[in-house]
C-alpha positions, 0 to 999 in steps of 0.5 A: 500500499502506497501513501503520498503525504503533502506537508505544509507548515501553518497547520502544524502543531504549535505553529501560530505566526510568521516568526514560526514559519518564515525562514530566518525568523526566530522560531522557524528552526524550533517549528521545523522540528515540530513539523517533521514530528507531526509528519512522523506521527502520520508515517507511523500510523500509516505503517501500522495500518499496512503502508509499505511505501510513503513519499512525503512532499515538502510543501510550505514556502521554499519546500525545504523544511522537513528535517531529513535525518529526523524523518522516519527513515521508511519514508522518502521526501521530495524537497525543493521549490519550482515543482510543476505539481507544487504541493502535490509533486510525486503524486501519480496513479500508483498511490492508494491514499493521500495525507495532507499534513499541516494544512491551513484554512483558505484565504479569509477564513474567520479566525483561521491561523495564517490563512491564505490561498498559495500566496499572500497575493491571492484574494480568492481562488475558484476551481470550476465556480467554487472557492477552494483553498489548498486542500480543495485544489490539491484534492482535485489533483490527486483525484486525476490520478484516482487517489483519495485524500483521507487525512487532513491535520491543521486547525479547527477552521481547516478541519471544518473546510475539508470536511465540506470539501472532501466528503468522508475525509478524516481530520485532526485539529491540532490546535483552535484558531483564535485569530490570524496569529493567535491559537489555543494549542494542544501540546505536541505530545498529545497531537502526535498521538492523535495524528498517529491514531487518526492516520492509521484509522483513515488508511484502514477506511481508505477504500470507503473514501472516494476521490473527488469526482473528475470533471470534464474541464476545469476553469480556474478563476483567481482574484488577486489582491492588486491589479498589477499581479492580475496584469503580469499573470494575464500575459501568459498564453490562454489566460483572460483578464476578467477585471482589474484583479481577476483572471481566468484559465481553462484546461481539459484536466487538472494536470494542466492546471497545476503548472500553470498555477506555479507560473502564476505564482512566480509572476504575481510575486515578481 
C-alpha cells in the first residue's frame, strides 16, 4: 500500500504566526522540528495500517522544511521549490491514499491561523465556480490520478473546511484558531498521538473514501489582491483578464492546471 503525504507548515502543532514559519525568523528552526514530528506521527500510523511505501512532499514556502535525518527512514522525501505539481509533486496513479499534514484554511477564513491561499498575493481562488483553498485544489489533482485524500491535519477551521470540500475525509484539529496569529494549542505529545491514531484509522478505511469527481474541464479563476499581479499573470498564453484583479484559465485536465498555477505564483510575486 502506497501513501503520499503533502506537508505544509501553518497547520502544524504549535505554529501560530510568521516567526514560526518564515525562514530565518526566530522560531523557524524549532517549528521545523515540530513539523517533522507531525509528519512522523502520520507515517507511524500509516505503517501500522499496512503502508509499504510512503512519499513525503515538502510543500511549504521554499519547500525545504522537513529535517531529513529526523524523518522516519521508511519514508522518502521530495524537497525543493518550483515543482510542476507544487504541493502535490510526486503524486501518481500508483498511490492508494494521500494525507495532507499541517494544512491551513483558505484566504479569508474567520480566525483561521495564518489563513491564505497559495500566496499572500491571492484574495480568492475558484475552481469550476467553487471557492477552494489549498486542500480543495490539491485534492482535485489527487483525484486526477484516482487517489483519495483520507486525512487532513490543521486547525479547527481547516478541519471544518475540508470536511465540506472532501467528503469522508478524516481530520485532526491540532489547535483552535483564535485569530490570524493566535491559537489555542494542544501539546505536541498529545497531537502526535492523535495524528498517529487517525492516520492509521484513515488508511484502514481508505477504500470507503472516494477521490473527488473528475470533471470534463477545469476553469480556474484567481482574484488577486492587486491589479499589478493580475496584469502580470494575464500576459500568459490562454489566460484571460476578467477585471482589474481577476484572471481566468481553462484546461481539460487538472494536470494541466497545476504547472500554470506555479507560473502564476512566480509572475505575481515579481
